[in-house]
py3Dmol code that shows the C-alpha trace and the ligand (Angstrom):
import py3Dmol

protein = """\
ATOM      1  CA  MET A   1      15.183 -19.823  18.352  1.00  0.00           C
ATOM      2  CA  THR A   2      12.849 -16.789  18.513  1.00  0.00           C
ATOM      3  CA  LYS A   3      10.432 -16.114  15.791  1.00  0.00           C
ATOM      4  CA  ILE A   4      12.426 -13.087  14.755  1.00  0.00           C
ATOM      5  CA  GLU A   5      15.540 -15.203  14.456  1.00  0.00           C
ATOM      6  CA  GLN A   6      13.636 -17.725  12.384  1.00  0.00           C
ATOM      7  CA  VAL A   7      12.355 -14.988   9.988  1.00  0.00           C
ATOM      8  CA  ARG A   8      15.811 -13.492   9.731  1.00  0.00           C
ATOM      9  CA  ARG A   9      17.242 -16.876   8.823  1.00  0.00           C
ATOM     10  CA  LEU A  10      14.508 -17.461   6.116  1.00  0.00           C
ATOM     11  CA  LEU A  11      15.166 -13.974   4.716  1.00  0.00           C
ATOM     12  CA  LYS A  12      18.884 -14.471   4.577  1.00  0.00           C
ATOM     13  CA  LYS A  13      18.380 -17.575   2.467  1.00  0.00           C
ATOM     14  CA  SER A  14      16.190 -15.695   0.020  1.00  0.00           C
ATOM     15  CA  GLN A  15      17.040 -13.542  -2.920  1.00  0.00           C
ATOM     16  CA  SER A  16      13.794 -12.076  -4.103  1.00  0.00           C
ATOM     17  CA  PRO A  17      11.529 -11.032  -1.199  1.00  0.00           C
ATOM     18  CA  VAL A  18       8.236  -9.503  -1.710  1.00  0.00           C
ATOM     19  CA  PHE A  19       6.610  -7.098   0.829  1.00  0.00           C
ATOM     20  CA  PHE A  20       2.801  -6.827   0.349  1.00  0.00           C
ATOM     21  CA  THR A  21       1.764  -3.882   2.419  1.00  0.00           C
ATOM     22  CA  GLY A  22      -1.428  -2.063   3.598  1.00  0.00           C
ATOM     23  CA  ALA A  23      -2.192   0.858   5.731  1.00  0.00           C
ATOM     24  CA  GLY A  24      -0.731  -0.520   8.962  1.00  0.00           C
ATOM     25  CA  MET A  25       2.664  -0.070   7.317  1.00  0.00           C
ATOM     26  CA  SER A  26       2.328   3.669   7.644  1.00  0.00           C
ATOM     27  CA  LYS A  27       0.698   3.749  10.951  1.00  0.00           C
ATOM     28  CA  GLU A  28       3.870   4.594  12.798  1.00  0.00           C
ATOM     29  CA  SER A  29       4.344   7.487  10.331  1.00  0.00           C
ATOM     30  CA  GLY A  30       1.177   8.943  11.806  1.00  0.00           C
ATOM     31  CA  ILE A  31      -1.229   8.056   9.025  1.00  0.00           C
ATOM     32  CA  PRO A  32      -4.484   6.433  10.078  1.00  0.00           C
ATOM     33  CA  THR A  33      -5.570   3.153   8.711  1.00  0.00           C
ATOM     34  CA  PHE A  34      -8.991   2.669   7.181  1.00  0.00           C
ATOM     35  CA  ARG A  35     -10.685   0.099   9.404  1.00  0.00           C
ATOM     36  CA  ASP A  36      -9.298   0.594  12.866  1.00  0.00           C
ATOM     37  CA  ALA A  37     -12.396   0.933  14.994  1.00  0.00           C
ATOM     38  CA  ILE A  38     -11.290   4.169  16.814  1.00  0.00           C
ATOM     39  CA  ASP A  39      -9.227   6.299  14.453  1.00  0.00           C
ATOM     40  CA  GLY A  40      -9.737   4.490  11.134  1.00  0.00           C
ATOM     41  CA  LEU A  41     -10.735   6.728   8.161  1.00  0.00           C
ATOM     42  CA  TRP A  42     -13.711   4.472   7.536  1.00  0.00           C
ATOM     43  CA  SER A  43     -14.892   4.734  11.115  1.00  0.00           C
ATOM     44  CA  ASP A  44     -15.951   8.399  10.657  1.00  0.00           C
ATOM     45  CA  ASN A  45     -16.639   8.378   6.970  1.00  0.00           C
ATOM     46  CA  ARG A  46     -18.548   6.105   4.645  1.00  0.00           C
ATOM     47  CA  PRO A  47     -16.358   4.941   1.688  1.00  0.00           C
ATOM     48  CA  GLU A  48     -19.386   5.204  -0.624  1.00  0.00           C
ATOM     49  CA  ASP A  49     -19.702   8.947   0.261  1.00  0.00           C
ATOM     50  CA  LEU A  50     -16.041   9.797  -0.532  1.00  0.00           C
ATOM     51  CA  ALA A  51     -14.253   7.043  -2.497  1.00  0.00           C
ATOM     52  CA  THR A  52     -16.462   6.061  -5.393  1.00  0.00           C
ATOM     53  CA  PRO A  53     -16.989   7.449  -8.871  1.00  0.00           C
ATOM     54  CA  SER A  54     -20.612   8.235  -7.999  1.00  0.00           C
ATOM     55  CA  ALA A  55     -19.589  10.184  -4.918  1.00  0.00           C
ATOM     56  CA  PHE A  56     -17.345  12.291  -7.110  1.00  0.00           C
ATOM     57  CA  HIS A  57     -20.003  12.854  -9.651  1.00  0.00           C
ATOM     58  CA  ALA A  58     -22.569  13.847  -7.012  1.00  0.00           C
ATOM     59  CA  ASP A  59     -20.278  16.227  -5.012  1.00  0.00           C
ATOM     60  CA  PRO A  60     -16.715  16.813  -6.422  1.00  0.00           C
ATOM     61  CA  ALA A  61     -15.989  19.569  -3.921  1.00  0.00           C
ATOM     62  CA  LYS A  62     -16.661  17.214  -1.003  1.00  0.00           C
ATOM     63  CA  VAL A  63     -14.542  14.413  -2.371  1.00  0.00           C
ATOM     64  CA  ARG A  64     -11.660  16.778  -3.197  1.00  0.00           C
ATOM     65  CA  ALA A  65     -11.789  18.235   0.258  1.00  0.00           C
ATOM     66  CA  PHE A  66     -11.477  14.788   1.771  1.00  0.00           C
ATOM     67  CA  TYR A  67      -8.479  14.022  -0.350  1.00  0.00           C
ATOM     68  CA  GLU A  68      -6.885  17.424   0.349  1.00  0.00           C
ATOM     69  CA  TYR A  69      -7.209  16.714   4.061  1.00  0.00           C
ATOM     70  CA  ARG A  70      -5.488  13.337   3.618  1.00  0.00           C
ATOM     71  CA  ARG A  71      -2.821  14.957   1.480  1.00  0.00           C
ATOM     72  CA  ALA A  72      -2.152  17.553   4.228  1.00  0.00           C
ATOM     73  CA  THR A  73      -1.728  14.700   6.792  1.00  0.00           C
ATOM     74  CA  ILE A  74       0.714  12.840   4.481  1.00  0.00           C
ATOM     75  CA  ARG A  75       2.717  16.030   3.836  1.00  0.00           C
ATOM     76  CA  ASP A  76       3.223  16.320   7.640  1.00  0.00           C
ATOM     77  CA  CYS A  77       4.451  12.720   7.969  1.00  0.00           C
ATOM     78  CA  GLU A  78       7.481  10.753   6.690  1.00  0.00           C
ATOM     79  CA  PRO A  79       8.439   7.162   6.028  1.00  0.00           C
ATOM     80  CA  ASN A  80       9.018   5.257   9.305  1.00  0.00           C
ATOM     81  CA  ALA A  81      11.706   2.731  10.301  1.00  0.00           C
ATOM     82  CA  GLY A  82       9.770  -0.056   8.577  1.00  0.00           C
ATOM     83  CA  HIS A  83       9.803   1.639   5.223  1.00  0.00           C
ATOM     84  CA  LEU A  84      13.499   2.472   5.649  1.00  0.00           C
ATOM     85  CA  ALA A  85      14.314  -1.130   6.655  1.00  0.00           C
ATOM     86  CA  ILE A  86      12.796  -2.518   3.468  1.00  0.00           C
ATOM     87  CA  ALA A  87      14.672   0.024   1.350  1.00  0.00           C
ATOM     88  CA  ALA A  88      17.880  -0.770   3.094  1.00  0.00           C
ATOM     89  CA  LEU A  89      17.367  -4.501   2.385  1.00  0.00           C
ATOM     90  CA  GLU A  90      17.380  -3.631  -1.375  1.00  0.00           C
ATOM     91  CA  ASN A  91      20.494  -1.609  -0.931  1.00  0.00           C
ATOM     92  CA  SER A  92      22.178  -4.592   0.627  1.00  0.00           C
ATOM     93  CA  GLY A  93      21.726  -6.606  -2.557  1.00  0.00           C
ATOM     94  CA  PHE A  94      18.370  -8.350  -2.312  1.00  0.00           C
ATOM     95  CA  HIS A  95      15.943  -8.193  -5.306  1.00  0.00           C
ATOM     96  CA  VAL A  96      13.181  -6.649  -3.266  1.00  0.00           C
ATOM     97  CA  SER A  97       9.687  -5.923  -4.725  1.00  0.00           C
ATOM     98  CA  VAL A  98       7.008  -3.944  -2.871  1.00  0.00           C
ATOM     99  CA  VAL A  99       3.386  -4.489  -3.714  1.00  0.00           C
ATOM    100  CA  THR A 100       1.409  -1.872  -1.878  1.00  0.00           C
ATOM    101  CA  GLN A 101      -2.214  -0.877  -1.389  1.00  0.00           C
ATOM    102  CA  ASN A 102      -0.950   2.356   0.078  1.00  0.00           C
ATOM    103  CA  VAL A 103      -1.234   5.694  -1.746  1.00  0.00           C
ATOM    104  CA  ASP A 104       1.133   7.710   0.376  1.00  0.00           C
ATOM    105  CA  GLY A 105       4.236   7.053  -1.679  1.00  0.00           C
ATOM    106  CA  PHE A 106       6.345   6.325   1.423  1.00  0.00           C
ATOM    107  CA  HIS A 107       7.959   3.199   0.125  1.00  0.00           C
ATOM    108  CA  GLU A 108       9.314   5.148  -2.855  1.00  0.00           C
ATOM    109  CA  ALA A 109      10.299   8.056  -0.524  1.00  0.00           C
ATOM    110  CA  ALA A 110      12.197   5.701   1.697  1.00  0.00           C
ATOM    111  CA  GLY A 111      14.193   4.545  -1.282  1.00  0.00           C
ATOM    112  CA  SER A 112      12.543   1.329  -2.531  1.00  0.00           C
ATOM    113  CA  SER A 113      12.977   1.286  -6.281  1.00  0.00           C
ATOM    114  CA  LYS A 114      10.522  -1.465  -7.337  1.00  0.00           C
ATOM    115  CA  VAL A 115       7.110  -0.471  -5.943  1.00  0.00           C
ATOM    116  CA  PHE A 116       3.826  -1.563  -7.380  1.00  0.00           C
ATOM    117  CA  ALA A 117       1.249   0.961  -5.978  1.00  0.00           C
ATOM    118  CA  LEU A 118      -1.936  -0.881  -6.730  1.00  0.00           C
ATOM    119  CA  HIS A 119      -4.296   1.821  -5.532  1.00  0.00           C
ATOM    120  CA  GLY A 120      -2.397   4.815  -7.068  1.00  0.00           C
ATOM    121  CA  ASN A 121      -0.821   7.829  -5.577  1.00  0.00           C
ATOM    122  CA  ILE A 122      -2.833  10.309  -3.609  1.00  0.00           C
ATOM    123  CA  MET A 123      -0.417  13.209  -4.198  1.00  0.00           C
ATOM    124  CA  GLU A 124      -1.147  13.129  -7.893  1.00  0.00           C
ATOM    125  CA  ASP A 125      -4.230  14.182  -9.928  1.00  0.00           C
ATOM    126  CA  ARG A 126      -5.532  12.829 -13.144  1.00  0.00           C
ATOM    127  CA  CYS A 127      -8.506  13.661 -15.364  1.00  0.00           C
ATOM    128  CA  ASN A 128     -11.718  11.778 -14.602  1.00  0.00           C
ATOM    129  CA  GLU A 129     -12.424  11.688 -18.224  1.00  0.00           C
ATOM    130  CA  GLY A 130      -9.226   9.705 -18.898  1.00  0.00           C
ATOM    131  CA  CYS A 131      -7.296  12.351 -20.818  1.00  0.00           C
ATOM    132  CA  PRO A 132      -3.745  11.053 -21.444  1.00  0.00           C
ATOM    133  CA  GLY A 133      -1.129  13.446 -20.141  1.00  0.00           C
ATOM    134  CA  SER A 134      -3.402  14.831 -17.471  1.00  0.00           C
ATOM    135  CA  HIS A 135      -1.308  13.491 -14.569  1.00  0.00           C
ATOM    136  CA  ALA A 136       0.115  16.166 -12.353  1.00  0.00           C
ATOM    137  CA  MET A 137       1.391  16.545  -8.848  1.00  0.00           C
ATOM    138  CA  GLY A 138      -0.788  18.411  -6.455  1.00  0.00           C
ATOM    139  CA  ARG A 139      -3.918  20.220  -7.445  1.00  0.00           C
ATOM    140  CA  HIS A 140      -4.024  23.897  -8.137  1.00  0.00           C
ATOM    141  CA  SER A 141      -7.462  23.825  -9.630  1.00  0.00           C
ATOM    142  CA  GLY A 142      -9.945  21.091 -10.646  1.00  0.00           C
ATOM    143  CA  ILE A 143      -9.403  22.002 -14.385  1.00  0.00           C
ATOM    144  CA  CYS A 144      -7.835  19.302 -16.531  1.00  0.00           C
ATOM    145  CA  PRO A 145      -4.895  20.849 -18.455  1.00  0.00           C
ATOM    146  CA  VAL A 146      -5.816  18.716 -21.525  1.00  0.00           C
ATOM    147  CA  CYS A 147      -9.608  18.870 -21.919  1.00  0.00           C
ATOM    148  CA  LYS A 148     -10.115  22.045 -19.760  1.00  0.00           C
ATOM    149  CA  LYS A 149     -13.079  20.357 -18.004  1.00  0.00           C
ATOM    150  CA  ASP A 150     -13.510  20.663 -14.172  1.00  0.00           C
ATOM    151  CA  ALA A 151     -12.651  17.043 -14.006  1.00  0.00           C
ATOM    152  CA  LEU A 152      -9.399  16.599 -12.056  1.00  0.00           C
ATOM    153  CA  ARG A 153      -9.513  13.950  -9.376  1.00  0.00           C
ATOM    154  CA  PRO A 154      -6.887  12.249  -7.144  1.00  0.00           C
ATOM    155  CA  ASN A 155      -4.928   9.487  -8.906  1.00  0.00           C
ATOM    156  CA  VAL A 156      -6.300   6.764  -6.676  1.00  0.00           C
ATOM    157  CA  VAL A 157      -8.476   3.664  -7.295  1.00  0.00           C
ATOM    158  CA  TRP A 158     -11.976   4.086  -5.948  1.00  0.00           C
ATOM    159  CA  PHE A 159     -14.431   1.442  -4.874  1.00  0.00           C
ATOM    160  CA  GLY A 160     -16.026   0.054  -8.058  1.00  0.00           C
ATOM    161  CA  GLU A 161     -13.077   0.889 -10.266  1.00  0.00           C
ATOM    162  CA  SER A 162     -10.645  -1.583 -11.799  1.00  0.00           C
ATOM    163  CA  LEU A 163      -6.934  -1.816 -10.972  1.00  0.00           C
ATOM    164  CA  ASP A 164      -4.499  -1.030 -13.653  1.00  0.00           C
ATOM    165  CA  ASP A 165      -4.063  -4.268 -15.669  1.00  0.00           C
ATOM    166  CA  ASP A 166      -0.407  -3.915 -16.278  1.00  0.00           C
ATOM    167  CA  LEU A 167       0.324  -3.136 -12.622  1.00  0.00           C
ATOM    168  CA  LEU A 168      -1.757  -6.109 -11.484  1.00  0.00           C
ATOM    169  CA  LEU A 169       0.065  -8.415 -13.909  1.00  0.00           C
ATOM    170  CA  ARG A 170       3.470  -7.210 -12.781  1.00  0.00           C
ATOM    171  CA  SER A 171       2.463  -7.449  -9.142  1.00  0.00           C
ATOM    172  CA  THR A 172       1.205 -11.009  -9.730  1.00  0.00           C
ATOM    173  CA  VAL A 173       4.406 -12.016 -11.490  1.00  0.00           C
ATOM    174  CA  ALA A 174       6.475 -10.562  -8.530  1.00  0.00           C
ATOM    175  CA  ILE A 175       4.488 -12.627  -6.035  1.00  0.00           C
ATOM    176  CA  MET A 176       4.471 -15.752  -8.039  1.00  0.00           C
ATOM    177  CA  THR A 177       8.249 -15.623  -8.569  1.00  0.00           C
ATOM    178  CA  CYS A 178       9.332 -14.487  -5.119  1.00  0.00           C
ATOM    179  CA  ASP A 179      11.010 -16.801  -2.671  1.00  0.00           C
ATOM    180  CA  ILE A 180       9.623 -15.270   0.525  1.00  0.00           C
ATOM    181  CA  LEU A 181       6.544 -13.090   1.030  1.00  0.00           C
ATOM    182  CA  PHE A 182       5.846 -10.648   3.874  1.00  0.00           C
ATOM    183  CA  ILE A 183       2.205  -9.586   4.378  1.00  0.00           C
ATOM    184  CA  ILE A 184       2.220  -6.438   6.466  1.00  0.00           C
ATOM    185  CA  GLY A 185      -0.369  -4.195   7.915  1.00  0.00           C
ATOM    186  CA  THR A 186      -3.354  -5.223   5.766  1.00  0.00           C
ATOM    187  CA  SER A 187      -6.798  -6.447   6.876  1.00  0.00           C
ATOM    188  CA  GLY A 188      -6.886  -8.519   3.710  1.00  0.00           C
ATOM    189  CA  LEU A 189     -10.497  -7.480   3.036  1.00  0.00           C
ATOM    190  CA  VAL A 190     -10.204  -5.524  -0.219  1.00  0.00           C
ATOM    191  CA  TYR A 191      -9.992  -7.449  -3.484  1.00  0.00           C
ATOM    192  CA  PRO A 192      -8.534  -7.871  -5.934  1.00  0.00           C
ATOM    193  CA  ALA A 193      -5.461  -6.749  -4.008  1.00  0.00           C
ATOM    194  CA  ALA A 194      -5.924  -9.233  -1.179  1.00  0.00           C
ATOM    195  CA  GLY A 195      -6.249 -12.010  -3.790  1.00  0.00           C
ATOM    196  CA  LEU A 196      -2.493 -11.584  -4.594  1.00  0.00           C
ATOM    197  CA  ALA A 197      -1.610 -12.724  -1.090  1.00  0.00           C
ATOM    198  CA  ASP A 198      -4.039 -15.597  -1.352  1.00  0.00           C
ATOM    199  CA  LEU A 199      -2.221 -16.706  -4.504  1.00  0.00           C
ATOM    200  CA  ALA A 200       0.988 -16.928  -2.548  1.00  0.00           C
ATOM    201  CA  MET A 201      -0.295 -19.426   0.017  1.00  0.00           C
ATOM    202  CA  GLN A 202      -0.334 -22.238  -2.380  1.00  0.00           C
ATOM    203  CA  ARG A 203       3.250 -21.728  -3.642  1.00  0.00           C
ATOM    204  CA  GLY A 204       5.273 -23.436  -0.999  1.00  0.00           C
ATOM    205  CA  PHE A 205       7.757 -20.529  -0.101  1.00  0.00           C
ATOM    206  CA  PRO A 206       7.691 -18.986   3.379  1.00  0.00           C
ATOM    207  CA  VAL A 207       4.944 -16.489   4.100  1.00  0.00           C
ATOM    208  CA  ILE A 208       5.411 -14.232   7.146  1.00  0.00           C
ATOM    209  CA  GLU A 209       2.671 -11.781   8.417  1.00  0.00           C
ATOM    210  CA  ILE A 210       3.245  -8.737  10.614  1.00  0.00           C
ATOM    211  CA  ASN A 211       0.034  -7.122  12.179  1.00  0.00           C
ATOM    212  CA  PRO A 212      -0.996  -6.374  15.695  1.00  0.00           C
ATOM    213  CA  GLU A 213      -4.297  -8.228  14.934  1.00  0.00           C
ATOM    214  CA  ALA A 214      -5.062 -11.542  13.318  1.00  0.00           C
ATOM    215  CA  THR A 215      -6.466 -11.307   9.759  1.00  0.00           C
ATOM    216  CA  PRO A 216      -7.889 -13.831   7.267  1.00  0.00           C
ATOM    217  CA  PHE A 217      -4.255 -14.700   6.330  1.00  0.00           C
ATOM    218  CA  THR A 218      -3.021 -15.397   9.818  1.00  0.00           C
ATOM    219  CA  GLU A 219      -4.011 -19.125  10.016  1.00  0.00           C
ATOM    220  CA  GLN A 220      -2.452 -19.854   6.640  1.00  0.00           C
ATOM    221  CA  VAL A 221       0.964 -18.069   7.117  1.00  0.00           C
ATOM    222  CA  ASP A 222       4.110 -19.877   8.260  1.00  0.00           C
ATOM    223  CA  ILE A 223       5.027 -17.308  10.892  1.00  0.00           C
ATOM    224  CA  PHE A 224       2.852 -14.528  12.409  1.00  0.00           C
ATOM    225  CA  LEU A 225       4.567 -11.673  14.239  1.00  0.00           C
ATOM    226  CA  PRO A 226       1.884  -9.887  16.314  1.00  0.00           C
ATOM    227  CA  GLY A 227       2.864  -6.127  16.477  1.00  0.00           C
ATOM    228  CA  ALA A 228       3.794  -3.017  14.621  1.00  0.00           C
ATOM    229  CA  ALA A 229       5.628  -3.121  11.328  1.00  0.00           C
ATOM    230  CA  ALA A 230       8.032  -0.339  12.281  1.00  0.00           C
ATOM    231  CA  LYS A 231       9.047  -2.407  15.352  1.00  0.00           C
ATOM    232  CA  PHE A 232       9.735  -5.617  13.604  1.00  0.00           C
ATOM    233  CA  LEU A 233      11.041  -4.752  10.250  1.00  0.00           C
ATOM    234  CA  PRO A 234      14.288  -3.136  11.425  1.00  0.00           C
ATOM    235  CA  LYS A 235      15.079  -6.206  13.507  1.00  0.00           C
ATOM    236  CA  ILE A 236      14.316  -8.563  10.600  1.00  0.00           C
ATOM    237  CA  CYS A 237      15.956  -6.741   7.732  1.00  0.00           C
ATOM    238  CA  GLY A 238      18.937  -5.230   9.587  1.00  0.00           C
ATOM    239  CA  ALA A 239      22.485  -6.510   9.229  1.00  0.00           C
TER     240      ALA A 239
END
"""
ligand_1 = """\
39
LIG
P -7.155 -1.551 6.748
O -7.451 -0.302 7.559
O -8.313 -2.380 6.269
O -6.276 -2.516 7.673
C -5.125 -2.064 8.342
C -4.450 -3.251 8.987
O -3.197 -2.688 9.627
C -5.231 -3.867 10.144
O -5.224 -5.336 9.932
C -4.597 -3.474 11.342
O -4.665 -4.468 12.365
C -3.135 -3.292 10.806
N -2.261 -2.391 11.669
C -2.618 -1.403 12.461
N -1.536 -0.810 13.046
C -0.445 -1.517 12.576
C 0.948 -1.413 12.732
N 1.457 -0.474 13.490
N 1.749 -2.240 12.017
C 1.241 -3.197 11.212
N -0.043 -3.362 11.059
C -0.912 -2.545 11.673
O -6.134 -1.168 5.554
P -5.789 -1.961 4.223
O -5.827 -3.440 4.438
O -4.624 -1.318 3.656
O -8.430 1.065 -0.639
O -7.063 -1.479 3.315
C -7.086 -2.006 2.075
C -7.707 -0.885 1.175
O -8.953 -0.510 1.764
C -6.945 0.350 1.112
O -5.937 0.378 0.134
C -8.047 1.355 0.685
C -9.116 0.916 1.733
O -10.373 1.303 1.402
C -8.688 2.086 -1.447
O -8.596 3.235 -1.220
C -9.089 1.603 -2.806
"""
view = py3Dmol.view(width=600, height=400)
view.addModel(protein, "pdb")
view.setStyle({"model": 0}, {"cartoon": {"style": "trace"}})
view.addModel(ligand_1, "xyz")
view.setStyle({"model": 1}, {"stick": {}})
view.zoomTo()
view.show()
């Protein structure tokens, strides 16, 4: 039996799969990852200059320009065959949860209904001062509609910031109660998100990883599929 057949068989026996995804999930959509040596976003830019509260404080225009550039890339791209395969699995009756570190909204756009976006949504803004009701799609100016300060920022989690407690709790519950876990397209280097996949390793249900490169998870998973998410997922999730 091939590895793909084994994974299909394990998935078929499950009811509540969880897909834990990172930037590699959207690679075939045309969105660069963070840590790829050649075209990764962090190969040309230092995270501390663009993705921290202190960077925004020091130079809001520069930080906003970086995020506007990323938004423009995302607007030009769309969910790929991998996102669509996960959404189709849900439509065929599985209780699918997606726990993602991605901020592009592509799982939701593909049709997945239970998505925990741990790092936020890059297409939205919110007030850096925490004004309730300041969330809005797209940025027309930097001015918060509530406090009127020049404090709007992308609705993403920056280095040094905490994840939303409720989202983290619900993601943890999803992973602790699933019956098969897929770890897809993440380097597993950024905590606390990566810790969710670590938790799963001790639970005894099958853990499958899809990634062209080995990661800190690879030696611990049950089956490693080396390659692109958009290539494997339709074969695994398809009828
Ligand atoms: P990384 O850029 O760290 O890792 C991307 C992973 O995707 C690597 O392991 C690649 O080998 C893999 N990959 C590349 N192409 C792939 C493909 N076609 N199919 C499947 N996998 C592929 O991205 P993340 O692990 O998501 O945080 O990074 C985690 C967090 O670090 C991000 O959410 C972001 C970043 O800084 C914040 O913005 C807070």
